[in-house]
Backbone bond lengths (Angstrom), bond angles and torsions (degrees), N, CA, C in turn:
res aa  C-N    CA-C-N  psi(-1)  N-CA   C-N-CA  omega(-1)  CA-C   N-CA-C  phi
1 M - - - 1.440 - - 1.523 107.14 -
2 S 1.316 115.10 132.52 1.461 119.82 -179.94 1.530 110.10 -79.45
3 V 1.303 114.51 168.19 1.459 120.24 178.39 1.522 109.59 -63.36
4 M 1.327 116.62 -38.76 1.464 120.91 -179.82 1.531 110.41 -63.73
5 Q 1.318 117.33 -42.96 1.465 121.08 179.18 1.531 110.64 -66.06
6 A 1.312 116.93 -42.71 1.459 120.78 179.76 1.534 110.69 -63.72
7 T 1.315 115.68 -40.99 1.468 119.88 177.82 1.515 110.46 -63.95
8 S 1.323 116.68 -41.87 1.460 121.67 -179.82 1.527 111.16 -63.67
9 V 1.325 117.02 -43.61 1.466 121.93 179.46 1.532 109.59 -65.02
10 A 1.310 117.46 -43.91 1.460 121.22 179.90 1.523 110.62 -63.57
11 F 1.319 117.23 -42.52 1.459 121.41 179.51 1.525 110.66 -64.46
12 E 1.315 117.34 -44.46 1.465 121.36 179.80 1.536 110.51 -63.00
13 T 1.322 116.85 -41.95 1.458 120.98 179.63 1.529 110.65 -64.06
14 S 1.337 116.48 -45.11 1.460 119.30 -179.89 1.528 111.16 -66.53
15 C 1.326 117.70 -36.68 1.469 120.83 177.92 1.525 110.56 -65.70
16 N 1.317 116.86 -42.79 1.462 120.18 178.07 1.526 111.01 -62.23
17 F 1.315 116.06 -38.86 1.461 120.39 177.48 1.531 110.05 -64.13
18 C 1.336 116.81 -45.04 1.466 120.85 179.74 1.527 111.06 -62.35
19 V 1.310 117.43 -40.24 1.460 121.47 178.73 1.524 109.85 -63.33
20 A 1.321 117.04 -43.33 1.463 120.86 179.91 1.530 110.86 -64.11
21 V 1.317 116.89 -42.47 1.471 120.78 179.05 1.527 109.71 -64.65
22 R 1.340 117.14 -44.81 1.460 121.36 -179.95 1.520 110.89 -60.15
23 R 1.311 117.56 -43.81 1.469 121.00 179.03 1.522 111.30 -62.84
24 Q 1.319 117.00 -42.19 1.462 120.76 -179.98 1.524 111.51 -65.45
25 V 1.318 116.14 -43.03 1.467 120.32 179.06 1.524 110.14 -64.64
26 A 1.323 117.17 -44.13 1.464 120.85 179.19 1.524 110.92 -62.42
27 A 1.320 117.46 -41.59 1.465 120.99 179.43 1.529 111.15 -65.05
28 T 1.313 116.82 -32.85 1.460 120.74 179.72 1.527 111.45 -76.87
29 L 1.317 117.43 -40.42 1.456 121.09 -174.32 1.526 114.33 -83.14
30 K 1.325 118.72 -23.71 1.463 120.80 -176.83 1.527 113.05 -58.36
31 P 1.334 120.54 -47.37 1.464 119.10 178.13 1.534 112.93 -62.78
32 I 1.319 116.90 -33.94 1.462 120.41 177.83 1.528 109.84 -66.52
33 Y 1.321 116.47 -46.13 1.457 121.83 178.24 1.529 110.53 -61.40
34 D 1.324 117.27 -45.67 1.466 121.24 179.13 1.523 110.91 -60.43
35 G 1.321 117.67 -38.90 1.458 121.54 177.96 1.518 112.24 -65.29
36 I 1.311 116.69 -39.41 1.468 120.82 178.33 1.523 110.04 -64.40
37 I 1.333 116.40 -45.79 1.460 120.90 179.83 1.524 110.48 -63.09
38 L 1.318 117.58 -42.93 1.464 121.35 178.53 1.529 110.57 -61.94
39 G 1.315 117.40 -44.15 1.459 121.16 178.37 1.515 112.39 -60.62
40 Q 1.327 116.83 -41.71 1.461 120.60 178.18 1.530 110.88 -64.34
41 Q 1.328 116.87 -40.94 1.457 120.52 179.79 1.519 111.30 -65.45
42 L 1.325 117.24 -42.93 1.463 120.80 178.96 1.533 111.24 -63.66
43 R 1.324 116.42 -41.89 1.467 121.11 179.15 1.529 110.67 -64.73
44 T 1.322 116.91 -42.07 1.462 121.37 178.35 1.521 110.68 -64.73
45 N 1.324 117.04 -43.79 1.462 120.39 178.56 1.527 111.02 -60.39
46 Y 1.320 117.70 -39.54 1.456 120.63 -179.62 1.530 110.91 -67.04
47 R 1.325 116.06 -41.24 1.469 119.43 178.50 1.528 111.24 -62.99
48 I 1.305 116.61 -41.10 1.465 120.58 177.26 1.521 110.05 -66.90
49 A 1.318 117.12 -39.96 1.469 121.22 178.82 1.519 110.79 -60.98
50 E 1.333 117.13 -37.07 1.461 120.19 177.67 1.528 111.29 -60.30
51 Q 1.315 116.15 -34.60 1.464 120.37 -179.01 1.529 112.17 -81.09
52 L 1.331 117.04 -30.44 1.463 120.71 -176.11 1.525 113.83 -87.43
53 A 1.318 117.41 -30.63 1.467 120.96 -174.48 1.524 110.31 -57.20
54 G 1.339 115.06 132.58 1.456 120.61 178.26 1.511 114.69 81.61
55 R 1.325 117.56 6.89 1.468 120.87 -178.03 1.524 110.21 -127.69
56 G 1.301 116.44 146.94 1.459 122.39 173.95 1.509 112.43 53.43
57 E 1.317 115.78 -131.15 1.466 120.15 -178.08 1.532 112.74 -71.31
58 Y 1.319 117.32 -7.13 1.466 122.22 178.50 1.532 111.04 -105.02
59 E 1.321 116.98 19.37 1.468 122.70 -172.08 1.523 113.78 -56.30
60 N 1.300 117.85 -40.03 1.472 121.17 -176.62 1.528 112.50 -100.70
61 M 1.320 116.88 22.32 1.462 120.77 -177.25 1.525 110.68 -114.99
62 T 1.331 114.85 146.73 1.465 120.39 175.43 1.528 109.18 -83.09
63 V 1.317 116.04 170.42 1.467 121.24 177.88 1.529 109.96 -60.17
64 A 1.325 117.00 -43.10 1.471 120.65 -179.20 1.523 111.00 -63.07
65 E 1.311 117.55 -39.11 1.466 120.55 179.75 1.525 111.16 -67.26
66 V 1.318 116.76 -42.56 1.467 120.45 178.24 1.530 109.95 -65.77
67 A 1.324 116.93 -42.48 1.466 120.48 178.39 1.522 110.80 -60.80
68 S 1.312 116.48 -42.04 1.466 120.12 178.51 1.519 110.92 -62.42
69 L 1.313 116.59 -42.07 1.458 120.69 177.93 1.527 111.21 -62.97
70 L 1.318 117.06 -43.94 1.463 120.99 177.95 1.526 111.31 -63.80
71 N 1.331 116.55 -39.49 1.462 120.36 179.35 1.523 110.70 -62.39
72 K 1.329 116.98 -40.95 1.465 120.81 178.97 1.524 110.95 -63.05
73 K 1.313 117.03 -35.03 1.459 121.07 -177.82 1.529 113.14 -79.82
74 T 1.318 117.29 -30.04 1.460 119.48 -171.77 1.525 115.22 -107.17
75 I 1.305 117.31 -14.77 1.469 118.46 -176.36 1.523 109.90 -113.96
């Protein structure tokens, strides 16, 4: 085996290893990231619901009802 072939095999092996590690890390972190984004959206919807409840078209609705409506629309 020439030096060029050995270098090519070593590079391919290391790249395959890096790809496998990247996929595993991404698979592990995606649910955590999705949970963070969901939490931020729910918190934002609740803050907006606090401002909308009892006003305009939400006049007869509680904060929880408005938040639930916003959650249905945004999540």
